N, C-alpha and C positions, 0 to 999 in steps of 0.2 A: 503493499500500499504506500502511495506517494505521501511524503510529508508536506504539508502546507504551512508555510511560515506566515507570520503576520506581515512582515515587510521585507522586501528586498531592497537594498540601496545599491544603485548602480554608479560606481565610482568611488575610489578609496583616497581622494585627496582631502583638502581640509574641509569641504562642505560635507562630504560623505562620512568623514570621521566625526564631525560635530554632530551629525545626524545619528550616528551610532551611539555616541555617548549618551544622548537623550532617550533613544529607543531601549538601550540595554535596561534601563530602570523599569520598563514596562511591558515589553513585548518580545516575541521570538523574531529574529532577523539575521540576515547575512549582509555582508558587504561584498560585492563582486568588483574586483579590481583587475583591469587589463594587464597591468605591469607586475613586476616582481616584488613591489614593496609598496607600503603605504606612504604614498607621497603624490599620488595622482600624476598629473603632467609635469610636475616640478622637475623631475630628472631629464626631460625633453626641452626644457625652456633654455634658451641661450644663457650661458653663464654671464651673470652680470655682477658687478661688485657690490650694489645695494638694491634691495627690492622695495620696500616699503615700511612705514613705521611698524615696529615690533608690536605695539600695542594692538594692532589689528589682527595678530596672529593667535591671540589666546583664545582657545576654542571653548573654554569653559572656565567657571570661577575657581573650582576647587582643584586645579591642576598646578602643582607648585613648581614643576620644572619649566622654566621659561627660557626663552631666547636670550642670547648674550646681551649683557647690558650695554648695547650701542643703539643708536638711534635707528639705523637701518641695517637688518641683518642680510648677510650674504644668502645666496640661493642654497648652498650647501648646508647652512644652518637651518634654513626652513625645512629641507628634506629631512635632516636629522631630528628635528623637532617633531614632525609628523610621524616618523617611525617610532620615536620614543613614546609619543601620545597613545598610539594604537596598542603598543605593548603594555604601557602603564594600565590602560583601562581593559585590557584583554578583549578587544573587539574582534569579532568573529569575521575576519577577512579571508576570502578565497582568491589567491593570486592566479595569475596567468588565466583569467576568465573574462575575456573580452565578450560583451553581450552581442551576439549576432542576430537574435530574433526575440521579439516579444509579441505574445498573442494572448487573447482573452479566451479563457475556457470556463464556461459556467460563472461562478462567482469568484474567480481567481485568475491570476496571470501566470502564464506559462513563459518562462525564461530560459532561453537556449544559449549556451556559451560556446566560445572557440575551442574549449577543452573538451567538448562533446557531452557536457553534463547539461541536464535540465533541472530547473528549480521551479518551484510553485509557491506564490505568495498572493495574499489578499490585497496587499497595496504596494506600490512602488514609489521610490524616491529616485528621480534622476539628478544625479550629482556629478555629472560628466565634465562640468567645466567648459572653459572657452577653447581648449586645445585638442579637441577630438572630433571625430565625425559625429553629426547629430544622430539621435534615435528618432526614428519617425514612427512613434507609437500611437 
């Protein structure tokens, strides 16, 4: 019998991880990430010396590990922060799982990945960000 989750989050970048943080307290869910790590598109972004104010990267109030105390963190620091965040909160990420197809079946969604796996959920969160191909759901 297939397991039907409450929510599937598509994307393991900062929006997907923040969603996971809040979902973890309430419902069953998975985060599907196309890449090898919790960092979303950050590893594919051109290396820049400074990104944006570090205050905008704090994904929740009760996470004490913060970015380096500089005004604008480097890309690699953001990547490390996201990896540590997902590990700290033990978020259920499935790596190398690019979503290839989403369809509606009865009262739930069927989500097929590039890894050949199929997942089912009552709700979806698209947290694919700006640097990916869009999902046409």
